VOGU-3710 file (C-alpha; in Angstrom, 3 decimals, decimal comma):
1> msselywnar> -6,071/79,451/-29,148  -6,593/80,201/-25,630  -5,481/83,309/-23,426  -6,272/83,630/-19,895  -5,366/86,798/-17,461  -4,763/86,180/-13,816  -5,193/88,822/-11,269  -5,857/89,581/-7,843  -2,824/88,047/-6,407  0,480/88,428/-5,475
11> fftadkrrwa> 2,699/87,567/-8,163  6,075/86,429/-7,254  8,130/85,723/-10,611  11,247/84,974/-9,614  12,578/86,966/-12,524  14,784/90,461/-12,691  11,679/91,894/-11,375  10,356/90,005/-8,625  6,693/91,163/-8,273  3,874/91,787/-10,888
21> eallvhngri> 0,003/92,352/-10,661  -1,020/90,175/-13,139  -0,095/87,149/-15,613  -1,428/86,993/-19,053  -0,883/83,803/-20,382  -1,467/82,533/-24,470  -1,462/79,026/-26,105  0,321/77,957/-22,525  2,904/80,292/-22,417  3,277/83,709/-20,702
31> ayagslatar> 2,893/86,667/-22,817  3,101/89,132/-19,831  4,246/89,371/-16,531  3,562/92,792/-14,829  0,729/95,601/-14,226  -3,045/94,784/-14,174  -3,417/97,427/-16,658  -1,142/96,825/-19,042  -1,845/92,708/-19,259  -5,715/93,978/-19,962
41> rlagehttev> -4,120/96,122/-22,926  -2,574/93,468/-24,074  -5,325/90,824/-23,679  -7,372/89,797/-26,456  -11,137/90,194/-26,799  -11,735/86,528/-25,959  -9,518/86,486/-22,936  -10,739/84,670/-19,726  -9,959/86,359/-16,602  -9,155/84,769/-13,418
51> dldggtvlpg> -9,736/86,081/-10,269  -7,336/84,496/-7,681  -9,043/85,862/-4,641  -6,064/87,546/-3,057  -3,705/84,476/-3,392  0,221/84,139/-3,758  1,597/82,933/-7,037  4,733/81,570/-7,480  6,747/79,871/-10,390  5,878/76,306/-10,186
61> fvdghahvvg> 8,705/74,410/-7,986  11,605/72,980/-10,018  12,869/70,235/-7,483  16,792/70,362/-8,046  17,241/66,834/-6,970  14,674/63,847/-6,828  14,346/60,619/-7,667  10,538/60,341/-9,086  9,627/57,126/-9,407  11,429/55,946/-6,199
71> tgetasqvdl> 8,932/58,863/-4,645  5,954/57,184/-5,834  7,183/53,904/-4,837  7,427/54,792/-1,396  3,558/55,649/-1,135  2,926/52,022/-0,906  5,429/50,671/1,494  5,815/51,072/5,442  6,784/55,101/6,250  9,534/55,156/8,968
81> wgasdlaeiq> 9,967/58,756/8,710  10,271/60,494/11,571  9,968/57,346/14,170  12,129/58,057/17,193  13,139/54,666/17,888  13,202/51,377/17,531  10,082/50,399/19,414  8,437/52,709/16,923  9,818/51,323/13,900  8,969/48,313/14,794
91> rrisdwvaah> 5,087/48,884/15,667  5,039/50,573/12,307  6,313/47,935/10,591  4,046/45,324/12,721  0,974/47,600/11,997  1,210/47,714/8,278  2,009/43,708/8,365  -1,519/43,231/10,208  -3,091/45,869/7,435  -1,693/43,836/4,744
101> peatvvrahg> -2,007/40,258/5,354  -1,810/39,154/1,366  1,892/41,189/0,948  4,511/38,688/0,365  7,116/41,188/0,851  7,444/43,950/3,386  9,529/47,234/2,258  9,740/50,120/4,687  11,811/53,624/4,120  12,809/56,256/6,195
111> wnhgavpggm> 14,015/55,027/9,372  17,077/57,212/10,444  20,496/55,564/11,992  19,918/57,485/15,357  16,437/55,788/16,070  18,328/52,397/16,089  20,949/51,519/18,705  24,353/52,296/17,995  23,089/52,998/14,509  23,926/49,534/13,403
121> phrrqldavv> 20,406/47,273/12,818  20,462/43,566/13,369  18,282/41,561/11,237  16,863/39,918/14,640  15,320/43,333/15,344  13,331/42,721/12,281  12,611/39,110/12,716  10,743/39,751/16,122  7,898/41,476/14,725  8,419/39,875/10,994
131> edrpvfaqay> 10,028/36,563/10,367  7,210/34,540/8,236  8,279/36,946/5,021  11,200/39,273/3,699  11,906/42,929/5,222  13,750/45,267/3,354  13,862/48,552/5,289  15,486/51,606/3,230  17,509/54,056/5,168  15,911/57,417/4,887
141> dfhsiwlnta> 19,425/58,516/2,889  18,719/55,377/0,660  22,589/54,588/0,902  21,851/51,698/2,918  19,071/48,959/3,643  18,251/46,768/6,738  16,875/42,986/5,941  15,519/40,340/8,250  16,490/36,862/7,699  13,991/35,901/5,265
151> alsavgidae> 15,084/38,969/3,191  18,634/38,194/3,246  17,861/34,406/2,235  15,976/35,404/-0,575  18,779/37,714/-2,288  21,428/35,102/-1,398  23,371/37,012/0,892  25,452/34,582/3,389  28,298/34,486/5,445  30,225/33,860/2,230
161> tvappggaih> 29,027/36,497/0,220  31,616/39,221/-0,575  30,709/42,811/-0,697  31,617/44,788/-3,950  34,351/47,821/-3,578  32,539/50,883/-2,348  29,958/48,597/-0,522  29,704/46,761/3,125  28,025/43,568/4,034  28,047/43,869/8,109
171> hdpdgqptgy> 28,619/40,548/9,966  28,353/39,517/13,512  31,536/38,023/15,085  30,609/34,633/13,997  30,611/35,850/10,339  27,198/35,825/9,614  25,522/38,908/7,933  23,684/41,297/10,556  21,336/42,390/7,785  22,351/45,688/7,376
181> vdetamhrlv> 23,948/46,401/3,363  25,436/49,693/2,385  26,547/51,545/-0,269  27,306/49,342/-3,640  26,926/46,202/-1,908  23,061/47,455/-1,814  22,894/48,392/-5,185  24,845/45,308/-6,500  23,257/43,012/-4,284  19,846/43,958/-2,914
191> wpaldetvtd> 18,096/46,225/-5,227  18,756/44,178/-8,619  16,866/41,302/-6,726  13,661/43,744/-5,524  13,834/45,125/-9,290  13,150/41,635/-10,418  9,795/41,605/-8,310  8,558/45,324/-9,766  6,700/44,984/-13,282  5,778/47,729/-15,873
201> edrdaalaaa> 2,545/48,097/-14,346  4,428/48,666/-10,747  6,742/51,609/-12,288  3,919/53,038/-14,263  1,679/53,478/-10,834  4,628/54,659/-9,059  5,494/57,306/-11,526  1,784/58,279/-11,430  1,475/58,601/-7,859  4,741/60,776/-7,834
211> lasyreigvt> 2,950/63,101/-10,453  -0,125/62,846/-8,424  1,642/64,240/-4,921  3,857/66,925/-7,342  0,321/68,198/-8,560  -0,943/68,918/-4,920  2,399/70,373/-3,767  3,029/72,235/-6,519  5,900/70,786/-7,953  6,083/71,343/-11,637
221> astemalddg> 9,600/70,352/-12,703  11,653/67,989/-11,134  15,779/66,900/-11,333  15,593/63,105/-11,803  18,921/61,993/-10,011  19,202/58,493/-10,909  18,024/57,212/-13,999  17,772/53,550/-14,948  16,063/51,689/-18,040  13,165/50,521/-16,071
231> dlaamlradd> 12,149/53,988/-14,810  13,164/56,007/-18,062  10,568/53,273/-20,056  7,961/54,181/-17,122  8,529/57,955/-18,078  8,653/57,295/-21,918  5,397/55,666/-21,707  3,724/58,509/-19,660  5,344/61,018/-22,118  3,578/59,071/-25,035
241> agtltariaa> 0,066/58,720/-22,966  0,211/62,648/-22,353  -0,373/61,877/-18,494  3,437/63,558/-17,914  2,280/66,751/-15,396  5,608/67,766/-14,417  8,588/67,960/-16,387  11,345/66,103/-16,132  15,380/66,373/-16,663  17,016/63,672/-15,905
251> hwrvqptgdv> 20,343/62,061/-15,057  21,490/58,842/-16,142  23,145/56,751/-13,170  26,675/55,646/-13,873  28,072/52,981/-11,525  31,675/52,209/-10,815  32,908/48,826/-12,331  36,462/49,104/-11,766  37,063/48,825/-15,701  37,784/52,247/-17,145
261> qqnlaqvaka> 36,090/50,821/-20,596  32,881/49,679/-18,758  32,586/53,078/-17,132  32,892/54,912/-20,365  30,782/52,977/-21,931  27,774/54,236/-19,621  28,422/57,289/-20,303  28,385/56,589/-23,975  25,027/55,197/-23,247  23,727/58,487/-21,517
271> aelasgrase> 25,103/60,506/-24,488  23,288/58,700/-26,744  19,922/58,966/-24,866  20,374/62,368/-24,572  21,058/62,835/-28,078  17,926/60,800/-29,121  14,387/61,275/-28,331  13,523/64,540/-26,089  10,458/66,274/-25,527  9,096/69,747/-23,686
281> wlritgikvl> 8,110/66,941/-20,885  11,250/64,829/-20,807  14,884/64,852/-21,466  18,079/63,272/-20,541  20,773/66,024/-19,493  23,593/64,540/-17,770  25,317/61,623/-15,800  24,949/60,988/-11,938  27,565/59,466/-10,109  28,066/58,409/-6,046
291> idgtvdgcta> 31,488/59,673/-4,887  30,812/58,686/-1,439  27,817/57,980/1,493  26,461/59,670/4,293  27,408/61,088/7,308  24,498/59,573/9,332  26,005/55,901/8,045  29,969/57,001/8,247  29,979/56,308/4,870  30,777/60,002/3,662
301> smghpyadgs> 34,519/60,359/2,690  36,171/62,581/5,176  39,361/65,011/5,215  39,765/63,913/9,123  37,892/60,616/10,961  34,887/60,453/12,562  34,628/60,632/16,240  35,018/57,062/16,764  38,436/56,880/14,631  36,652/55,258/11,250
311> nadpiwslee> 36,850/56,688/8,073  35,413/55,645/4,545  37,008/55,480/1,150  35,404/56,938/-1,802  33,427/54,890/-3,956  34,821/56,531/-7,017  38,350/57,484/-6,482  39,866/60,860/-8,633  41,880/58,376/-10,844  38,747/56,520/-11,356
321> lapvvaaada> 36,452/59,502/-11,806  38,527/61,987/-13,992  38,281/60,208/-17,039  34,554/59,510/-16,591  34,090/63,384/-15,790  36,246/64,172/-18,899  34,023/62,040/-21,449  30,861/63,090/-20,111  31,951/66,937/-20,508  33,369/66,316/-24,176
331> aglqvamhai> 29,871/64,606/-24,770  28,055/67,846/-23,804  26,614/66,219/-21,019  26,049/67,806/-17,349  27,690/66,065/-14,521  26,200/65,692/-11,097  28,283/63,996/-8,600  27,012/63,280/-5,034  29,338/64,145/-2,389  28,438/64,805/1,245
341> gdeavriaig> 32,010/64,533/3,014  35,027/67,412/2,258  37,248/64,390/0,714  34,461/63,278/-1,726  33,795/67,237/-2,616  37,351/67,354/-3,285  37,284/64,655/-5,875  34,448/66,075/-7,561  36,478/69,577/-7,993  39,653/67,616/-9,250
351> avehavahng> 37,388/65,932/-11,565  35,914/68,830/-13,394  39,854/70,664/-13,320  40,668/67,403/-14,950  37,741/67,762/-17,600  38,367/71,881/-18,129  42,397/70,911/-18,636  41,500/67,654/-20,949  38,672/69,386/-23,171  39,496/73,006/-23,373
361> paerrhrieh> 37,021/76,031/-22,802  33,108/75,170/-22,858  30,003/76,602/-21,594  29,738/73,789/-18,693  26,937/73,406/-15,969  28,331/70,521/-13,675  27,228/70,047/-10,126  28,017/68,699/-6,840  24,964/67,133/-4,899  24,294/67,639/-1,183
371> levvdaadie> 27,811/69,196/0,062  27,219/68,489/3,612  30,519/68,999/4,975  32,621/71,107/3,206  36,249/73,373/3,452  35,592/76,959/2,977  38,720/76,724/0,580  37,033/74,116/-1,448  33,728/76,337/-1,696  35,787/78,848/-3,662
381> rlaalgitas> 37,368/76,456/-6,008  34,232/74,964/-7,182  32,625/78,906/-7,542  35,717/79,672/-9,674  34,897/76,372/-11,846  31,284/77,270/-11,996  30,015/74,163/-10,075  26,564/74,235/-8,878  25,773/73,434/-5,631  22,692/71,183/-5,016
391> mqpvhadpai> 21,755/71,425/-1,720  18,565/70,090/0,500  17,346/72,115/3,343  15,350/69,567/4,743  18,197/67,661/5,384  19,539/69,920/7,670  16,446/70,120/9,601  17,268/69,956/13,580  15,282/66,899/14,388  17,327/64,738/12,439
401> qdnwrsklgd> 20,637/66,068/13,316  21,381/64,661/16,512  23,225/61,469/14,696  24,815/63,403/12,280  26,347/65,688/14,676  27,610/62,785/16,780  29,380/60,959/14,408  31,446/64,127/13,513  32,245/64,916/17,008  33,851/68,133/16,692
411> ervdrgfpwp> 34,182/71,854/14,738  32,531/70,438/11,867  29,103/70,688/12,812  29,509/74,444/13,155  29,505/74,719/9,504  27,408/71,888/8,537  25,103/73,005/5,180  26,433/76,140/4,771  23,855/77,629/2,080  24,821/81,072/2,242
421> emtdagaalv> 28,524/80,444/2,090  27,828/79,298/-1,869  26,310/82,040/-2,672  29,060/84,126/-1,089  31,596/82,654/-3,357  29,346/83,274/-6,682  28,475/79,712/-6,982  25,083/78,862/-8,424  22,939/77,654/-5,314  20,220/75,065/-5,977
431> fgtdsptspq> 17,635/73,555/-3,515  15,681/70,553/-3,782  14,392/67,546/-1,417  16,135/64,269/-2,529  13,009/62,570/-2,190  12,128/59,859/-1,217  15,085/60,209/1,101  13,114/63,350/2,555  9,314/64,433/2,298  8,940/66,025/-1,355
441> splpnmfvaa> 6,536/68,792/-0,326  8,432/71,741/-0,896  6,817/74,171/1,227  8,268/72,882/4,513  11,413/72,534/2,708  11,367/76,813/2,112  10,672/76,543/5,952  13,837/74,780/6,793  15,912/77,094/4,304  14,213/80,409/5,556
451> trksalepgm> 14,694/79,763/9,250  17,159/76,343/9,940  14,321/75,137/12,119  12,528/71,772/12,033  9,674/70,959/9,888  9,072/68,044/12,112  9,008/69,760/15,123  8,988/73,627/14,760  9,657/74,024/18,735  13,089/72,660/18,522
461> epnlpkyalp> 16,515/75,078/18,650  17,210/76,118/15,005  20,490/74,299/13,532  22,784/77,159/13,321  20,871/79,811/12,330  23,372/82,129/10,858  22,923/80,051/7,861  19,056/80,723/7,061  18,308/82,525/4,008  15,702/85,467/3,076
471> lvqalehatr> 12,651/83,503/1,986  12,777/85,124/-1,307  16,408/83,936/-2,234  15,269/80,351/-0,831  12,410/80,381/-3,479  14,879/81,694/-6,098  16,871/78,875/-5,255  14,068/76,155/-5,799  12,492/77,311/-8,952  14,659/79,726/-11,105
481> daawacraen> 18,061/78,480/-10,367  17,017/74,811/-10,136  15,803/75,472/-13,675  18,595/77,056/-14,298  20,886/74,695/-13,254  19,376/71,497/-15,430  19,829/74,328/-18,737  16,202/74,785/-18,676  15,976/78,728/-18,212  14,445/79,371/-21,136
491> aygrlaaglh> 11,631/76,912/-20,771  10,435/77,414/-16,625  11,249/78,512/-13,575  10,414/82,093/-13,745  7,128/84,025/-14,627  8,337/85,595/-17,232  7,523/86,212/-21,042  7,867/83,343/-23,772  8,071/80,534/-20,826  5,944/77,776/-19,917
501> adfivldrdi> 3,009/79,106/-17,653  3,929/76,662/-14,647  2,772/78,072/-11,881  1,173/77,941/-8,654  -1,311/79,513/-6,516  -1,421/79,623/-2,381  -4,008/80,014/-0,173  -2,294/82,867/1,683  0,683/85,873/1,521  3,543/83,811/2,340
511> fadpleglle> 5,287/86,988/2,444  3,173/88,719/5,204  2,667/85,777/7,161  5,042/84,732/9,882  7,379/82,134/8,484  5,800/79,592/10,401  2,456/79,621/8,139  4,460/77,880/5,368  4,284/74,450/7,206  0,041/75,081/6,867
521> trvvrtvvgg> 0,080/76,507/3,626  -2,022/74,808/0,925  -1,335/74,992/-2,838  -4,958/75,446/-4,128  -4,420/75,200/-7,723  -1,115/73,808/-9,904  -0,940/75,283/-13,609  1,403/73,276/-16,361  1,650/74,535/-19,579  -1,768/76,959/-19,390
531> rtvheaaker> -3,601/73,425/-17,991  -4,933/73,535/-14,116  -3,551/70,271/-13,152  -4,960/70,419/-9,454  -7,102/72,749/-8,191  -8,772/73,031/-4,476  -11,258/74,674/-2,103  -9,735/78,090/-0,670  -9,828/77,231/3,285  -8,054/78,982/5,673
541> iia> -8,590/79,028/9,146  -8,123/82,177/11,366  -6,815/82,045/14,494
//
């Protein structure tokens, strides 16, 4: 049995009593958070005292929306995040290929529609830099993918290929595919072909890479939002080996099939998995559905058309989604619904209303993911139903907003990403990163949340600063509330007696420094279950 008393730091607990002087840990769980004098009275004779050298202690971050294995996979791909134009995209791909001549397939991620002329990429733009092997370039939002000619051939997409409902294969005037594929067409025609090239060893390595990153950036738990068989198998292997260093609450991905019974069969599988094996590190808590796409790709389902007059049908209609949500609700599963456009949000709310009417009273924690464009009246509706608003501050970064705003082109841009409106209405608000659609580091995410400024280009004008949150509240949404949203409030997310000792130590007092300091703050220690899994020398340059 072991006991540790951590002191000489500023402790933010995210609990009812927000601040503490010391933290007493016994056998991997928190025994006490409060005054140093009391902690020393409670400590046993063989307690080890740990001087934290004036740092700041937070509960470990709980990423409220992530794709864990996918986050690790992108570490070995061409990083296009932040590329401002086509030339920069092409340069990064060309440089990567030159550095990896042995690669038979080139995979990239992170390009923004606003960096491509007209927002519509073309295979020839990739062929210009790589034509001797397939190139698969995933958009930053992971709702569309850009293929060169060799990649189109590799997956078998040609002029005769028909896109499934809810997706699109874009074509030239002569009927040939452009190489731009989105939504369900990507999910069903491109991703399966890529998955065939991925081995168990690849998935294990990707999970290990994600966990290593989590340790360094202070993420001690994550909510997985698109679990499938391959990723689950990798997580189970890691759990068996004792190598998980972040707790994972996962949502099983349910795809629309056009057949009610096939849809319900996917829910039944999720319920079976959820009722089966679970550990303090890994469990399945619900299902995930994609109701629409993204504003950047004009695939989010809107109540009014985009600036160019177009609109997008939802991937799930209310009639298709309602029985799925009711079945999951009846099975005690949480339902996470991707809904970016206001029409998609209404479908999500309608599906939960159907479940309540169908199943009667119950304790529910269903969620809507993203909510980038949402009517004020619908915020009141979702709050009254107890639906959690799961949002990602990094998606509101001003550096990636130009294309988003231009696609809407009207007053809707004045209420984009309205985080405080959720809590003002009484809804629970959860913050995450949606990595790998965005960088997974939580501290820059908190900077955007607290300032509405850019973590990529801090000198830019803030994006609707009226929606900025106090730092303390932003941190609570990314720790305590994110744990509550996945039914883990009695396990982690706060520094409180009885919970796992999952916490991080920062190299400075982020509550005293200017908010810009969040972009330079380092995690010097990460502790999970009382065990230090990351430790770095404390180095701070004082100007």
